[in-house]
MDTraj code that builds the backbone (N, CA, C; nanometers):
import mdtraj as md
import numpy as np

residues = "MET LYS THR GLY LYS ILE VAL ARG PHE GLU ASP LEU VAL ALA TRP GLN LYS ALA ARG GLN LEU THR GLN ARG ILE TYR LEU VAL THR GLY LYS GLY GLN PHE ALA LYS ASP TYR GLY LEU ARG ASP GLN ILE ARG ARG ALA SER VAL SER ILE MET SER ASN LEU ALA GLU GLY PHE GLU ARG GLY SER GLN ALA GLU PHE HIS GLN PHE LEU VAL ILE ALA LYS GLY SER CYS ALA GLU VAL ARG SER GLN LEU TYR ILE ALA LYS ASP VAL GLY TYR LEU ASP GLU SER THR PHE ILE ASP LEU MET SER LEU SER THR GLU VAL SER LYS ILE ILE GLY GLY LEU ARG SER SER VAL GLN LYS ARG ARG ASP ALA ASN LYS".split()
xyz = np.array([
    [4.7764, 9.5405, 19.7045],
    [4.6783, 9.6405, 19.7199],
    [4.7161, 9.7393, 19.8465],
    [4.7193, 9.8539, 19.8278],
    [4.7522, 9.9587, 19.9356],
    [4.6213, 9.9672, 20.0264],
    [4.6601, 9.9864, 20.1623],
    [4.5508, 10.0281, 20.2387],
    [4.4869, 10.1668, 20.2220],
    [4.3929, 10.1932, 20.2566],
    [4.3266, 10.3259, 20.2465],
    [4.2301, 10.3345, 20.1429],
    [4.2361, 10.4483, 20.0693],
    [4.1135, 10.4716, 19.9607],
    [4.1391, 10.3851, 19.8556],
    [4.0218, 10.3185, 19.8040],
    [4.0255, 10.2432, 19.6941],
    [4.0133, 10.3284, 19.5627],
    [4.1065, 10.3255, 19.4883],
    [4.1015, 10.4189, 19.3583],
    [4.0743, 10.3392, 19.2219],
    [4.1001, 10.2140, 19.2349],
    [4.0764, 10.1475, 19.1112],
    [3.9879, 10.0130, 19.1395],
    [3.9081, 9.9711, 19.0420],
    [3.8188, 9.8629, 19.0887],
    [3.9102, 9.7221, 19.1112],
    [4.0356, 9.7289, 19.0579],
    [4.1261, 9.6138, 19.0926],
    [4.1629, 9.6018, 19.2422],
    [4.1437, 9.7084, 19.3127],
    [4.1668, 9.7312, 19.4506],
    [4.0465, 9.6536, 19.5405],
    [3.9363, 9.6540, 19.4763],
    [3.8271, 9.5916, 19.5540],
    [3.8479, 9.4592, 19.5792],
    [3.8454, 9.4172, 19.7091],
    [3.8485, 9.2666, 19.7413],
    [3.7313, 9.1853, 19.6721],
    [3.6188, 9.2564, 19.6689],
    [3.5047, 9.1756, 19.5975],
    [3.5500, 9.1341, 19.4550],
    [3.6020, 9.2296, 19.3836],
    [3.6501, 9.2044, 19.2403],
    [3.7689, 9.1036, 19.2330],
    [3.8625, 9.1117, 19.3284],
    [3.9752, 9.0143, 19.3359],
    [3.9246, 8.8715, 19.3744],
    [3.8322, 8.8573, 19.4497],
    [3.7672, 8.7313, 19.4765],
    [3.6734, 8.6768, 19.3628],
    [3.6055, 8.7747, 19.3048],
    [3.5383, 8.7333, 19.1848],
    [3.6249, 8.6813, 19.0747],
    [3.7403, 8.7524, 19.0516],
    [3.8336, 8.7093, 18.9605],
    [3.8817, 8.5456, 18.9886],
    [3.9133, 8.5251, 19.1185],
    [3.9373, 8.3962, 19.1426],
    [3.8330, 8.2902, 19.1111],
    [3.7130, 8.3339, 19.1483],
    [3.5934, 8.2501, 19.1187],
    [3.5928, 8.2225, 18.9819],
    [3.5978, 8.3151, 18.8962],
    [3.5936, 8.3069, 18.7509],
    [3.7005, 8.2271, 18.6924],
    [3.8186, 8.2369, 18.7401],
    [3.9292, 8.1438, 18.6891],
    [3.9054, 7.9964, 18.7334],
    [3.8627, 7.9772, 18.8505],
    [3.8136, 7.8448, 18.8907],
    [3.7033, 7.7777, 18.8078],
    [3.6133, 7.8556, 18.7670],
    [3.4974, 7.8304, 18.7067],
    [3.5346, 7.7768, 18.5577],
    [3.6271, 7.8648, 18.4970],
    [3.6750, 7.8292, 18.3734],
    [3.7745, 7.7026, 18.3649],
    [3.8399, 7.6811, 18.4774],
    [3.9093, 7.5594, 18.4760],
    [3.8364, 7.4278, 18.4805],
    [3.7376, 7.4451, 18.5830],
    [3.6464, 7.3297, 18.6083],
    [3.5629, 7.2912, 18.4752],
    [3.5084, 7.4062, 18.4146],
    [3.4168, 7.3820, 18.3101],
    [3.4747, 7.3418, 18.1678],
    [3.6150, 7.3527, 18.1821],
    [3.6960, 7.3186, 18.0557],
    [3.7296, 7.1647, 18.0541],
    [3.6924, 7.0831, 18.1397],
    [3.7291, 6.9455, 18.1574],
    [3.5992, 6.8626, 18.1480],
    [3.6256, 6.7295, 18.1043],
    [3.5385, 6.6251, 18.1042],
    [3.4118, 6.6534, 18.0452],
    [3.3017, 6.5936, 18.1073],
    [3.1674, 6.6094, 18.0412],
    [3.1297, 6.7513, 18.0600],
    [3.1515, 6.8255, 18.1550],
    [3.1219, 6.9652, 18.1739],
    [3.1552, 7.0441, 18.0335],
    [3.2829, 7.0313, 17.9965],
    [3.3196, 7.0916, 17.8737],
    [3.2406, 7.0741, 17.7462],
    [3.1597, 6.9528, 17.7533],
    [3.0728, 6.9159, 17.6378],
    [2.9405, 6.9641, 17.6615],
    [2.9013, 7.0209, 17.7654],
    [2.7810, 7.0680, 17.7752],
    [2.7704, 7.2185, 17.7739],
    [2.7689, 7.2553, 17.6446],
    [2.7910, 7.3899, 17.6032],
    [2.7022, 7.4844, 17.6637],
    [2.5691, 7.4541, 17.6774],
    [2.4657, 7.5425, 17.7441],
    [2.5056, 7.5833, 17.8897],
    [2.5221, 7.4754, 17.9749],
    [2.5591, 7.5091, 18.1062],
    [2.6918, 7.5659, 18.1210],
    [2.7940, 7.5032, 18.0509],
    [2.9223, 7.5482, 18.0490],
    [2.9323, 7.7135, 18.0248],
    [2.8687, 7.7546, 17.9150],
    [2.8629, 7.8900, 17.8852],
    [2.7959, 7.9759, 17.9780],
    [2.6781, 7.9224, 18.0219],
    [2.6091, 8.0114, 18.1118],
    [2.6653, 8.0365, 18.2414],
    [2.7263, 7.9260, 18.3161],
    [2.7931, 7.9566, 18.4409],
    [2.9202, 8.0452, 18.4133],
    [2.9818, 8.0253, 18.3016],
    [3.0959, 8.1181, 18.2705],
    [3.0475, 8.2603, 18.2565],
    [2.9317, 8.2725, 18.1776],
    [2.8944, 8.4260, 18.1750],
    [2.8608, 8.4812, 18.2914],
    [2.7919, 8.4035, 18.3866],
    [2.7496, 8.4583, 18.5273],
    [2.8686, 8.4979, 18.6027],
    [2.9799, 8.4131, 18.6018],
    [3.0911, 8.4384, 18.6854],
    [3.1633, 8.5651, 18.6153],
    [3.1710, 8.5778, 18.4957],
    [3.2300, 8.6954, 18.4315],
    [3.1419, 8.8131, 18.4600],
    [3.0152, 8.7984, 18.4682],
    [2.9177, 8.9086, 18.5006],
    [2.9584, 8.9636, 18.6439],
    [2.9938, 8.8848, 18.7251],
    [3.0203, 8.9452, 18.8705],
    [3.1333, 9.0395, 18.8521],
    [3.2448, 8.9896, 18.7964],
    [3.3668, 9.0805, 18.7751],
    [3.3267, 9.2007, 18.6941],
    [3.2609, 9.1865, 18.5858],
    [3.2482, 9.3043, 18.5083],
    [3.1508, 9.4031, 18.5698],
    [3.0333, 9.3565, 18.6432],
    [2.9563, 9.4617, 18.6946],
    [3.0154, 9.5300, 18.8223],
    [3.1146, 9.4613, 18.8938],
    [3.1859, 9.5358, 18.9861],
    [3.2696, 9.6319, 18.9271],
    [3.3430, 9.6028, 18.8248],
    [3.4365, 9.7066, 18.7551],
    [3.3660, 9.8179, 18.6953],
    [3.2467, 9.7918, 18.6287],
    [3.1742, 9.8941, 18.5498],
    [3.1050, 9.9849, 18.6471],
    [3.0377, 9.9255, 18.7505],
    [2.9776, 10.0054, 18.8486],
    [3.0797, 10.1037, 18.9315],
    [3.2056, 10.0498, 18.9652],
    [3.3018, 10.1337, 19.0291],
    [3.3307, 10.2537, 18.9411],
    [3.3641, 10.2173, 18.8071],
    [3.4115, 10.3168, 18.7154],
    [3.3087, 10.4164, 18.6852],
    [3.1876, 10.3957, 18.7103],
    [3.0815, 10.4834, 18.6699],
    [3.0875, 10.6289, 18.7633],
    [3.1504, 10.6036, 18.8694],
    [3.1609, 10.7231, 18.9509],
    [3.0669, 10.7642, 19.0497],
    [2.9446, 10.7204, 19.0403],
    [2.8205, 10.7640, 19.1139],
    [2.7875, 10.6562, 19.2115],
    [2.7570, 10.6890, 19.3278],
    [2.7163, 10.5822, 19.4454],
    [2.5849, 10.5103, 19.3850],
    [2.4924, 10.5862, 19.3494],
    [2.3731, 10.5309, 19.2972],
    [2.3993, 10.4216, 19.1883],
    [2.4787, 10.4542, 19.0940],
    [2.4986, 10.3543, 18.9803],
    [2.5807, 10.2515, 19.0439],
    [2.6877, 10.2703, 19.1211],
    [2.7732, 10.1719, 19.1881],
    [2.6745, 10.0643, 19.2646],
    [2.5913, 10.1227, 19.3445],
    [2.4823, 10.0376, 19.4160],
    [2.4134, 9.9470, 19.3140],
    [2.3564, 10.0032, 19.2166],
    [2.2809, 9.9152, 19.1299],
    [2.3698, 9.8051, 19.0640],
    [2.4861, 9.8352, 19.0180],
    [2.5736, 9.7348, 18.9626],
    [2.6319, 9.6250, 19.0699],
    [2.6261, 9.6499, 19.1967],
    [2.6518, 9.5730, 19.3036],
    [2.5277, 9.4795, 19.3239],
    [2.4221, 9.5234, 19.3100],
    [2.2965, 9.4358, 19.3094],
    [2.3013, 9.3476, 19.2076],
    [2.3368, 9.3801, 19.0735],
    [2.3459, 9.2901, 18.9696],
    [2.4537, 9.1964, 18.9922],
    [2.5667, 9.2338, 19.0384],
    [2.6741, 9.1413, 19.0595],
    [2.6379, 9.0363, 19.1655],
    [2.5689, 9.0692, 19.2752],
    [2.5207, 8.9809, 19.3742],
    [2.4267, 8.8746, 19.3116],
    [2.3331, 8.9247, 19.2261],
    [2.2379, 8.8305, 19.1512],
    [2.3282, 8.7308, 19.0669],
    [2.4290, 8.7757, 19.0122],
    [2.4982, 8.6898, 18.9357],
    [2.5738, 8.5848, 19.0170],
    [2.6116, 8.6215, 19.1392],
    [2.6557, 8.5147, 19.2374],
    [2.5628, 8.4075, 19.2627],
    [2.4369, 8.4480, 19.2766],
    [2.3283, 8.3562, 19.3101],
    [2.2988, 8.2489, 19.1858],
    [2.3176, 8.3234, 19.0710],
    [2.3153, 8.2351, 18.9505],
    [2.4201, 8.1345, 18.9251],
    [2.5429, 8.1691, 18.9679],
    [2.6506, 8.0719, 18.9700],
    [2.6280, 7.9574, 19.0696],
    [2.5777, 8.0006, 19.1860],
    [2.5427, 7.8953, 19.2859],
    [2.4382, 7.8100, 19.2392],
    [2.3355, 7.8550, 19.1723],
    [2.2409, 7.7727, 19.1216],
    [2.2910, 7.6789, 19.0205],
    [2.3657, 7.7234, 18.9381],
    [2.4338, 7.6508, 18.8237],
    [2.5261, 7.5395, 18.8781],
    [2.5873, 7.5731, 18.9924],
    [2.6739, 7.4733, 19.0565],
    [2.5981, 7.3548, 19.1104],
    [2.4819, 7.3935, 19.1560],
    [2.3948, 7.2553, 19.2010],
    [2.3515, 7.1862, 19.0793],
    [2.3216, 7.2377, 18.9657],
    [2.2846, 7.1613, 18.8457],
    [2.4250, 7.0717, 18.8082],
    [2.5271, 7.1265, 18.8013],
    [2.6568, 7.0623, 18.7640],
    [2.6787, 6.9374, 18.8670],
    [2.6527, 6.9655, 18.9745],
    [2.6779, 6.8644, 19.0819],
    [2.5747, 6.7604, 19.0532],
    [2.4480, 6.7880, 19.0466],
    [2.3448, 6.7003, 19.0390],
    [2.3581, 6.6066, 18.9072],
    [2.4123, 6.6587, 18.7993],
    [2.4260, 6.5732, 18.6867],
    [2.5593, 6.5049, 18.6901],
    [2.6366, 6.5382, 18.7752],
    [2.7569, 6.4439, 18.7938],
    [2.8949, 6.5157, 18.7398],
    [2.8815, 6.6536, 18.7021],
    [2.9930, 6.7150, 18.6323],
    [3.0972, 6.7605, 18.7536],
    [3.0415, 6.7767, 18.8633],
    [3.1357, 6.8079, 18.9848],
    [3.1369, 6.7075, 19.0849],
    [3.2378, 6.6641, 19.1446],
    [3.2538, 6.5914, 19.2666],
    [3.2195, 6.6843, 19.3906],
    [3.1937, 6.6146, 19.5026],
    [3.1503, 6.6845, 19.6186],
    [3.2485, 6.7905, 19.6759],
    [3.3751, 6.7433, 19.6692],
    [3.4728, 6.8381, 19.7082],
    [3.4926, 6.9658, 19.6315],
    [3.4876, 6.9531, 19.4946],
    [3.4907, 7.0578, 19.4026],
    [3.3633, 7.1538, 19.4241],
    [3.2536, 7.0816, 19.4294],
    [3.1371, 7.1555, 19.4617],
    [3.1310, 7.2426, 19.5858],
    [3.1734, 7.1815, 19.6899],
    [3.1870, 7.2617, 19.8186],
    [3.2792, 7.3724, 19.8173],
    [3.3947, 7.3417, 19.7450],
    [3.4878, 7.4551, 19.7388],
    [3.4445, 7.5748, 19.6485],
    [3.3828, 7.5523, 19.5285],
    [3.3252, 7.6444, 19.4497],
    [3.2078, 7.7148, 19.5137],
    [3.1329, 7.6496, 19.5798],
    [3.0084, 7.6973, 19.6483],
    [3.0521, 7.7880, 19.7603],
    [3.1633, 7.7469, 19.8301],
    [3.2046, 7.8322, 19.9398],
    [3.2763, 7.9593, 19.8858],
    [3.3434, 7.9439, 19.7836],
    [3.4108, 8.0709, 19.7192],
    [3.2984, 8.1642, 19.6621],
    [3.1997, 8.1145, 19.5966],
    [3.0868, 8.1971, 19.5470],
    [3.0041, 8.2609, 19.6601],
    [2.9844, 8.1812, 19.7678],
    [2.9253, 8.2474, 19.8941],
    [3.0013, 8.3486, 19.9414],
    [3.1264, 8.3436, 19.9595],
    [3.2197, 8.4510, 20.0132],
    [3.2191, 8.5644, 19.9269],
    [3.2084, 8.5613, 19.8014],
    [3.2040, 8.6676, 19.7040],
    [3.0787, 8.7428, 19.7235],
    [2.9685, 8.6627, 19.7343],
    [2.8245, 8.7208, 19.7569],
    [2.8309, 8.8030, 19.8850],
    [2.8786, 8.7455, 19.9961],
    [2.8819, 8.8223, 20.1247],
    [2.9684, 8.9467, 20.1120],
    [3.0839, 8.9418, 20.0407],
    [3.1648, 9.0601, 20.0327],
    [3.0984, 9.1790, 19.9593],
    [3.0151, 9.1162, 19.8462],
    [2.9456, 9.2353, 19.7739],
    [2.8295, 9.2741, 19.8571],
    [2.7700, 9.1985, 19.9450],
    [2.6740, 9.2462, 20.0197],
    [2.7091, 9.3389, 20.1196],
    [2.8214, 9.3254, 20.1815],
    [2.8789, 9.4244, 20.2718],
    [2.9104, 9.5475, 20.1938],
    [2.9765, 9.5428, 20.0759],
    [3.0010, 9.6540, 20.0002],
    [2.8722, 9.7442, 19.9632],
    [2.7723, 9.6663, 19.9112],
    [2.6464, 9.7295, 19.8885],
    [2.5891, 9.8016, 20.0088],
    [2.5920, 9.7265, 20.1233],
    [2.5357, 9.8057, 20.2493],
    [2.6245, 9.9365, 20.2725],
    [2.7514, 9.9295, 20.2613],
    [2.8416, 10.0360, 20.2800],
    [2.8065, 10.1593, 20.1898],
    [2.7896, 10.1238, 20.0467],
    [2.7550, 10.2114, 19.9543],
    [2.6231, 10.2848, 19.9769],
    [2.5281, 10.2039, 20.0243],
    [2.3884, 10.2544, 20.0564],
    [2.3997, 10.3583, 20.1816],
    [2.4771, 10.3078, 20.2708],
    [2.5050, 10.4175, 20.3909],
    [2.5474, 10.5409, 20.3586],
    [2.6479, 10.5335, 20.2690],
    [2.7126, 10.6568, 20.2180],
    [2.6031, 10.7477, 20.1206],
    [2.5371, 10.6662, 20.0475],
    [2.4272, 10.7476, 19.9673],
    [2.3266, 10.8000, 20.0621],
    [2.2861, 10.7416, 20.1681],
    [2.1750, 10.7835, 20.2644],
    [2.2305, 10.9040, 20.3339],
    [2.3589, 10.8898, 20.3720],
    [2.4227, 11.0034, 20.4470],
    [2.4322, 11.1357, 20.3703],
    [2.4386, 11.1142, 20.2323],
    [2.4538, 11.2302, 20.1403],
    [2.3280, 11.2853, 20.0915],
    [2.2123, 11.2305, 20.1454],
    [2.0856, 11.2799, 20.1148],
    [2.0437, 11.4017, 20.1939],
])
top = md.Topology()
chain = top.add_chain()
for i, resn in enumerate(residues, 1):
    res = top.add_residue(resn, chain, resSeq=i)
    for name in ("N", "CA", "C"):
        top.add_atom(name, md.element.get_by_symbol(name[0]), res)
traj = md.Trajectory(xyz[None], top)
């Protein structure tokens, strides 16, 4: 990624981290008992994909207002992933180390999105 102006959604650190999270979610949910729990497996995968997708779609829409709304949705999907990680841990699909690692990454993604959302909101307010 070049420093300076972000011109593609792929340049967004939030999207890059969300991509890492999604990859990790897919790997973890494709193994053992987790792979057989189709409901939880599919839901946590959809939630992680939603983070990436909403970041990309919101960025490409071109307006600050729409980007902000998609950031709100992406941040909500991060919370959904974290909630589902608790379920996976509670039923024994994740060991403590994997749970902590995925929870840490999903929290990091959420914080990055939150900062980006604040920045977009400030730009929106300045342009009013």
